[in-house]
N, C-alpha and C positions, 0 to 999 in steps of 0.2 A: 505496500499501497503506499502512495506517496506521501499524504498526510496523516494527522490523526484522526480517524475520523470520531464521529459522536452519530449516533442513529437512535431513532424511534421504531418501535416494533409494535404490529398490532396485526389479530385476526379476527375472523367469525369463529363460530364451531367449529365448522367444516373445517376451517384452516388450524384450527389449534395443535393437532399432531407436529404438523410441518412447523409451524411458526415456533415449537417448543424444540426440535430439531436446530431449527437457525438459532436458538437462542443459547443451544447449549455450543454448536459451533463460536459464537459470538464470545460467550464465556471463555472458552480454551484458548482462544484465541488473544485473549484481553483486550477486546474491543466494549469500549464502552456504548451501553446502548439502553434507553428505557423502554419498558414494558408496559403498554398502553390497554391491554386486553386483548381479549376475553382470556379467563383464567381456569378455565375448564371445556370437556366438549360439552357440559351440560348448560353452559352460559349460551343464552339465545339472543345477546343483542345484535342488533342488524348490523350488517357490515357495513352501510353508512354512515353510522355512528361511531365504529371505530375508525373507519379512513378520517372523519371528523377529527378524531381525539388526536391521532399522530401529526394529521397535517394541521392542528393549531400551535402542537408543541414546536414543528419545525418552521411555523411564522414567527412565532413568540420567540424563535433564536434567531431572528434575523436570516435564517435559513442557513446558519452554520450547521443545524442539523440536517441528518439527511433520515429516508423513511424506507420501510420494511413492509409489505402488505400483503395478507394472506387469506384466501377464501377458496370458494371451493375452484374458479376458472382462473382467478386473479382479475378477470374481466371487470366483476363490478366494484371492486377495490379500487382500481385504475379511473375506470368512469368516475366516480365521488371524486377522489383525490385532485381529478385534474379541473374540477368547479372552482379550486381555490387559486387564487393569485400568488403567481411565482413558482407555482407546484409542476415541476414534470414528471410524470408519472408513466412509467412504461411496465407492461406485462412481458416477464421473460420466460422466454420456453427452450432456446438455444444459445448457444457460445456466441453466434455472429450477432443475436439480438440483444447481448448483455454488451457487447464492446459498444456497439453501434449506439445503442442508448445513453453510453454515458459520452463516448468521443463525438458523436454525429450531434446528438439530438439533447445533450446537455440533462439527461435525468436525475432529479436529483431524489426519486421516488421509485423502488421497485417493488413489483407485486408477483405474485407466486400464485398457482393455481393447484391446490393439493391433490386435486383429484385427476392431475394431469403432470404435475413434476413431483418425481419422488424426491426423498430427502439426499441422497447423493447428489443428484442430477442439480437440486435447487444450490446445493451448499457451492458447487463447482460453479455454478452461474455466479453466485453472490460473491465467491471471491473473486472472479473476472471481473465483474463491476466496482468492486472495491479497489482494485488494483490500478485501475484508470481514473484519469482526469481529463476533464474537457478544457481545451485550451483557447483561450478567447482571441488567438491567433490563427485558429484553424480555418480551414476554409468553410466549415459550417459553422461558424460563429456570424457572418451575417444574414443567414438561414435563422438563426437562434434570435436577434435582434428583430425579424421582422415577424417573427413567433409573439415576441413581447410586445410588439407595437400592436399586432391584434388584440390580442390580450386586454392592452391596457385600455383602447378604444372600447373595446366589449364591455370591460367593468364601469369605466368611465359613463359609458352610455346606459348601463344598471343603474348606476348610484344616479344620475338624472333624471332617469324615468320613477323613480322612488319619490320623490321629490313634489 
């Protein structure tokens, strides 16, 4: 890993076993993280509420922290996380996606589907993602700037319409 990572992790009950495997890996590696739940397979908090808890911590940290979210497919968590300003969540299924989510898309949240990705694959994908850093001088940087501009326009428009 290039810099000391500070992570926030969360799952719904479908993702709980995989979240525990990922948490064990992070502990073993000495990587600092906060667990925002759920804390058992019986806990039935809806995944959007867990995603919100995780991204709220990331936003409060001024985006110093990054996130890991787990549900059955990873899709619901990704969709929810991407509703927040400055959050760029990507579902990881393979190594190339893990690499590109960081290097091309500057993802600060990754999601996993526990019904799709097993623990050993998820750990491998997490390791790849953690080992990489987005470069502001990369060829993808201007594209990320356009994403940020669209995001800003959309959120500002929403705020104006609420008044």
